Legacy VTK file of the C-alpha trace (Angstrom):
# vtk DataFile Version 3.0
C-alpha trace
ASCII
DATASET POLYDATA
POINTS 413 float
46.659 16.453 61.376
43.516 16.575 63.417
41.444 19.682 62.723
39.059 21.689 64.916
36.376 24.086 63.776
35.007 26.908 65.922
33.035 30.111 65.490
33.507 33.401 67.230
31.455 36.636 67.347
33.940 39.475 66.797
33.119 43.127 67.457
33.545 45.515 64.553
35.564 48.634 65.131
36.198 51.499 62.716
36.462 51.480 58.938
39.617 52.780 57.266
40.666 53.711 53.783
43.988 51.919 54.158
45.043 49.356 56.695
48.825 48.770 56.800
49.701 45.423 58.414
53.149 45.632 59.983
55.087 48.564 61.338
58.470 47.766 59.866
60.256 50.328 57.707
58.069 49.524 54.700
54.910 49.777 56.752
55.958 53.119 58.181
56.553 54.471 54.680
53.186 53.132 53.445
51.279 54.547 56.372
52.994 57.942 56.148
52.376 58.225 52.431
48.733 57.210 52.793
48.195 59.853 55.466
49.888 62.508 53.373
47.536 61.633 50.520
44.618 62.494 52.834
43.535 58.932 53.537
42.276 57.523 56.834
45.058 55.092 57.758
45.431 52.378 60.420
48.913 50.979 61.103
49.021 47.668 63.018
52.234 46.620 64.755
52.517 43.427 66.768
55.415 44.609 68.872
55.899 47.773 70.908
58.267 49.663 68.587
58.238 50.668 64.952
60.944 49.818 62.445
61.074 46.019 62.494
64.475 44.642 61.545
65.741 48.203 61.048
65.296 48.913 64.775
64.277 45.971 66.951
66.191 43.606 64.720
69.370 45.690 65.138
69.966 45.750 61.353
70.424 49.490 61.762
72.055 50.206 58.480
70.910 52.201 55.497
72.721 50.221 52.824
74.209 52.137 49.901
71.647 54.219 48.001
73.971 54.954 45.040
75.533 53.161 42.130
78.995 53.108 43.671
80.262 55.843 41.300
78.827 58.885 43.075
75.345 58.786 41.520
72.416 58.560 43.905
69.695 56.101 42.821
67.314 55.881 45.815
65.522 59.137 46.488
61.957 59.905 47.584
60.970 58.712 51.075
64.193 56.636 51.304
66.159 59.848 51.279
63.763 61.450 53.771
64.007 58.497 56.148
67.802 58.357 55.953
68.142 62.048 56.721
65.736 61.614 59.603
68.112 59.019 61.093
70.878 61.609 61.282
68.873 64.091 63.302
69.238 62.938 66.925
71.403 59.855 66.979
74.907 58.977 65.773
75.713 58.241 62.126
78.541 56.985 59.969
77.608 58.942 56.867
80.733 59.610 54.698
81.789 63.229 54.386
81.399 62.979 50.580
77.631 62.566 51.007
77.042 64.891 53.927
75.515 67.562 51.760
73.918 65.428 49.071
75.270 63.862 45.893
78.947 64.674 45.419
79.926 67.059 42.639
82.609 64.648 41.425
82.527 60.863 40.848
83.512 58.788 43.924
83.704 55.144 44.878
82.611 56.099 48.418
79.067 54.880 48.830
76.001 56.676 50.242
75.327 54.648 53.430
75.090 55.089 57.154
74.523 53.302 60.441
72.212 54.959 62.977
70.902 54.616 66.529
68.194 51.945 66.243
66.170 52.842 69.330
66.327 56.608 68.913
65.234 56.045 65.331
62.288 53.907 66.494
61.099 56.807 68.633
61.443 59.149 65.694
59.316 56.860 63.569
56.581 56.909 66.177
56.653 60.741 66.196
56.615 60.815 62.383
53.644 58.446 62.114
51.572 60.034 64.911
52.186 63.596 63.713
50.942 62.570 60.223
47.580 61.572 61.730
47.947 57.800 61.301
46.031 55.666 63.848
48.794 53.510 65.330
48.059 50.381 67.350
50.945 48.709 69.149
50.919 45.212 70.586
48.263 44.444 68.054
48.703 41.615 65.529
47.081 41.704 62.117
45.778 38.196 62.540
43.610 37.461 59.556
42.177 39.097 56.390
38.429 38.590 55.908
37.892 37.809 52.231
34.885 38.077 49.938
36.282 36.133 47.068
39.391 38.014 46.025
38.374 41.185 47.890
39.524 41.892 51.445
36.811 43.612 53.412
38.991 44.089 56.501
41.428 42.717 59.042
40.846 40.758 62.231
43.290 41.887 64.920
44.436 40.033 68.017
45.444 42.240 70.987
44.796 42.802 74.685
41.332 43.897 73.605
40.768 40.420 72.183
39.790 39.696 68.602
38.409 42.730 66.734
37.560 43.557 63.143
38.529 46.718 61.247
37.069 47.400 57.807
39.334 48.467 54.995
39.036 49.709 51.437
42.681 48.871 50.721
45.136 46.629 52.548
48.945 46.855 52.464
50.812 43.802 53.696
54.140 44.912 55.203
54.384 42.048 57.751
57.743 41.155 56.255
56.722 37.600 55.511
53.564 38.004 53.397
51.341 36.804 56.281
48.243 38.657 55.143
48.746 37.849 51.500
49.227 34.130 52.244
46.138 33.969 54.410
44.181 35.808 51.701
45.109 33.096 49.245
48.128 34.491 47.344
50.569 31.887 46.157
53.787 32.379 48.112
57.420 31.194 48.177
59.394 30.424 51.318
62.987 31.637 51.721
65.932 30.176 53.613
67.899 31.798 56.373
71.269 31.160 57.909
72.397 30.817 61.525
72.779 34.446 62.516
71.849 36.587 65.512
73.747 39.712 66.449
73.375 41.669 69.645
75.147 44.600 71.287
77.323 44.907 74.365
79.749 47.264 76.025
83.229 46.354 77.339
85.675 48.226 79.508
87.926 48.600 76.463
85.098 49.878 74.226
84.041 52.374 76.916
87.617 53.655 77.068
87.639 54.118 73.272
84.304 55.936 73.453
85.657 58.428 76.005
88.833 59.000 74.005
86.883 59.602 70.796
84.060 61.600 72.329
81.520 59.323 70.620
79.163 57.311 72.836
78.249 54.912 69.997
81.823 53.571 70.038
81.156 52.104 73.451
78.806 49.603 71.789
80.275 46.526 70.077
78.766 43.462 68.467
78.234 40.110 70.097
76.860 37.222 68.096
75.160 33.888 68.618
75.392 32.483 65.172
77.517 34.653 62.907
76.694 33.473 59.398
77.062 36.145 56.710
74.546 37.267 54.096
75.951 34.641 51.763
75.960 31.825 54.289
79.624 31.886 55.267
80.054 30.497 58.768
76.724 28.640 58.696
77.412 25.325 60.498
77.798 22.549 57.969
75.661 20.121 59.903
72.898 22.592 60.585
69.788 22.846 58.376
68.718 26.168 56.991
65.923 28.019 58.789
62.818 28.615 56.726
61.140 30.861 59.278
57.552 30.105 58.415
56.633 27.980 61.416
56.741 28.486 65.176
58.892 25.405 65.756
61.591 26.550 63.348
61.541 30.063 64.675
61.846 28.836 68.278
64.634 26.412 67.331
66.561 29.218 65.711
66.188 31.560 68.717
67.036 28.868 71.273
70.184 27.825 69.380
71.307 31.430 68.931
70.687 32.431 72.539
72.541 29.406 73.966
75.448 30.027 71.523
75.691 33.622 72.688
75.586 32.521 76.329
78.384 29.995 75.733
80.559 32.788 74.342
79.847 35.011 77.337
80.775 32.212 79.757
84.387 32.413 78.540
84.749 36.151 79.409
85.268 38.074 82.653
81.770 38.896 83.944
82.863 42.293 85.198
84.572 43.294 81.924
81.419 43.513 79.750
77.659 43.914 79.778
75.166 42.917 77.101
73.083 45.999 76.439
70.521 44.516 73.992
69.774 41.533 71.840
67.451 41.409 68.825
63.793 41.527 69.842
62.845 39.395 66.849
64.437 36.724 64.655
67.009 38.223 62.314
65.592 36.375 59.352
66.011 38.257 56.100
64.005 36.161 53.628
61.013 34.450 55.230
58.260 34.376 52.679
57.382 36.427 49.575
54.418 36.572 47.251
54.399 35.015 43.802
53.294 38.228 42.110
52.110 38.888 38.583
55.780 39.067 37.711
58.890 37.883 39.594
62.148 39.779 39.161
65.384 37.790 38.866
69.030 38.758 39.235
69.609 38.591 35.482
67.015 41.346 35.021
69.377 43.982 36.285
69.418 46.928 33.890
65.949 45.989 32.537
63.293 48.673 32.316
59.645 47.876 33.198
56.753 49.937 31.834
55.035 49.645 35.228
58.110 50.466 37.313
57.305 52.192 40.598
60.957 52.919 41.601
64.539 52.336 40.602
66.945 50.728 43.136
70.581 49.788 43.231
72.443 46.716 44.372
73.721 47.472 47.856
76.716 45.144 47.614
77.931 45.378 44.054
78.634 48.621 42.245
76.798 49.559 39.017
73.953 46.980 39.181
70.563 48.674 38.915
67.018 47.335 39.003
63.494 48.617 38.607
60.587 47.420 40.688
57.457 46.739 38.675
54.020 47.189 40.229
53.344 43.617 39.087
55.879 42.354 41.615
53.774 43.789 44.474
50.351 42.538 43.397
48.570 39.384 42.193
45.621 39.307 39.774
42.503 38.029 41.487
43.163 39.986 44.688
41.831 43.439 43.884
42.630 45.507 46.986
45.752 43.938 48.568
49.316 44.998 47.789
52.569 44.111 49.472
55.830 46.013 49.958
59.271 45.478 51.390
60.676 42.003 51.974
57.730 40.121 50.559
57.885 41.613 47.030
58.100 39.088 44.244
61.810 38.791 43.545
63.872 35.623 43.545
67.438 34.475 44.346
69.897 37.356 44.799
67.333 39.790 43.445
65.252 39.051 46.580
68.234 40.222 48.663
68.461 43.405 46.626
64.722 44.117 47.037
64.402 43.412 50.751
66.828 45.904 52.279
65.893 49.249 53.857
65.847 51.726 50.936
63.825 49.501 48.543
61.491 48.580 51.395
60.786 52.273 52.015
60.301 53.090 48.334
57.954 50.119 47.705
56.001 51.060 50.860
55.622 54.587 49.494
54.597 53.291 46.083
52.102 50.791 47.582
50.261 53.645 49.306
50.139 55.721 46.140
48.701 52.771 44.245
46.143 52.088 46.968
45.024 55.696 46.929
44.786 55.746 43.103
42.707 52.509 43.167
40.230 54.256 45.429
40.106 57.305 43.166
39.630 55.245 40.082
37.304 52.597 41.657
39.407 49.838 40.131
41.468 46.867 41.147
44.889 47.869 42.496
46.690 46.123 39.619
44.586 48.137 37.104
45.473 51.588 38.331
46.622 54.197 35.833
50.350 53.457 36.083
51.253 56.740 34.415
49.412 58.678 37.104
51.117 56.622 39.806
54.522 57.237 38.300
53.853 60.943 37.974
52.840 61.217 41.588
55.958 59.324 42.737
58.184 61.457 40.460
56.676 64.556 42.009
57.886 63.148 45.371
61.417 62.761 43.953
61.304 59.012 43.353
63.431 57.785 40.443
61.112 55.606 38.366
63.485 54.617 35.526
67.233 54.695 35.845
69.179 56.564 33.174
70.646 54.228 30.563
73.878 56.189 30.724
74.470 54.479 34.080
74.451 50.996 32.510
78.049 49.740 32.299
79.553 49.131 28.889
81.927 46.355 27.832
84.804 48.605 28.813
83.355 49.340 32.218
82.380 45.918 33.590
80.282 46.266 36.779
81.872 45.238 40.050
LINES 1 414
413 0 1 2 3 4 5 6 7 8 9 10 11 12 13 14 15 16 17 18 19 20 21 22 23 24 25 26 27 28 29 30 31 32 33 34 35 36 37 38 39 40 41 42 43 44 45 46 47 48 49 50 51 52 53 54 55 56 57 58 59 60 61 62 63 64 65 66 67 68 69 70 71 72 73 74 75 76 77 78 79 80 81 82 83 84 85 86 87 88 89 90 91 92 93 94 95 96 97 98 99 100 101 102 103 104 105 106 107 108 109 110 111 112 113 114 115 116 117 118 119 120 121 122 123 124 125 126 127 128 129 130 131 132 133 134 135 136 137 138 139 140 141 142 143 144 145 146 147 148 149 150 151 152 153 154 155 156 157 158 159 160 161 162 163 164 165 166 167 168 169 170 171 172 173 174 175 176 177 178 179 180 181 182 183 184 185 186 187 188 189 190 191 192 193 194 195 196 197 198 199 200 201 202 203 204 205 206 207 208 209 210 211 212 213 214 215 216 217 218 219 220 221 222 223 224 225 226 227 228 229 230 231 232 233 234 235 236 237 238 239 240 241 242 243 244 245 246 247 248 249 250 251 252 253 254 255 256 257 258 259 260 261 262 263 264 265 266 267 268 269 270 271 272 273 274 275 276 277 278 279 280 281 282 283 284 285 286 287 288 289 290 291 292 293 294 295 296 297 298 299 300 301 302 303 304 305 306 307 308 309 310 311 312 313 314 315 316 317 318 319 320 321 322 323 324 325 326 327 328 329 330 331 332 333 334 335 336 337 338 339 340 341 342 343 344 345 346 347 348 349 350 351 352 353 354 355 356 357 358 359 360 361 362 363 364 365 366 367 368 369 370 371 372 373 374 375 376 377 378 379 380 381 382 383 384 385 386 387 388 389 390 391 392 393 394 395 396 397 398 399 400 401 402 403 404 405 406 407 408 409 410 411 412
């Protein structure tokens, strides 16, 4: 491929303690935690709403935060964010979990849907009230590296290219964009043909009026409708890797035209599309190859450097711990990732990438970044005991209780 070299003079803006690149759910957690720790924080979001897939992507679902037997696993900021989602919009939280963990064992799981756009507005309020500097329509374009140290981030916005200095950088772009450009080894993921929007129909409006719940007026309409596990993915269609503009555009064009073809077969006065995803609904785009990679068969394994315990959202009983080493890479002393780009592989990547773990790893990333500044050390060399103590003080479960591990007589499901 022919290459071109060019040089630009870029104005320098402010310096920040922590720059969080990407305002998805993990980025919001990281920015909020950093601000609460007294750090000067800049949050960069390339779109015009916070929340990423959890709002604009219409994946507005707090997956189960329990072990499927009535024991809550995900606490900390994940609990705070879930409860925030119940405040002004609709929810589907089971009665058993309305007032916290049930007194008696139950197979009903701790999960809820919520209003994606009301929640996006709430996230803006939360972040601004915490004192975070928030820049919308501003892409974290490139990390400026001095060897393995990032001195700051070049942004691309309506103001042009600008540079912001940083002591610590948290990559919550969702696809390890900053880590990859900094030089991290990365792994691409595959995605299926899926794109779900929302619409109202005359029938759904009638049901909403009858039930007294406005959310029941909204129903799903799909372009591609492949499941998490690839069911309904067209046999003759390649997977979507999501790491190049051509592939992303091909996915969106195919999905939009498929959705339109479905609409063409319906009465145009009987329904209206209210919204479609404002981003590709890719789940696994790219992750880092961290100092350690977690695999599915490492369920129930404890890690000395765990920063949170999480549960499988689909299968009961399965528990994991997220080691700090899965968020960092030796040789890059002030960059950490969180959310979908953590170093987990196969089905473990699916477990790590959903909303509650994304929030918890974002929270942990900010604590680690703050500790690294206090200790004047590389982020992977922080005093892990101090990090864990701080997270535990914020009600994060660091290590799951071994009594929750299934025995031979209680095979996990």
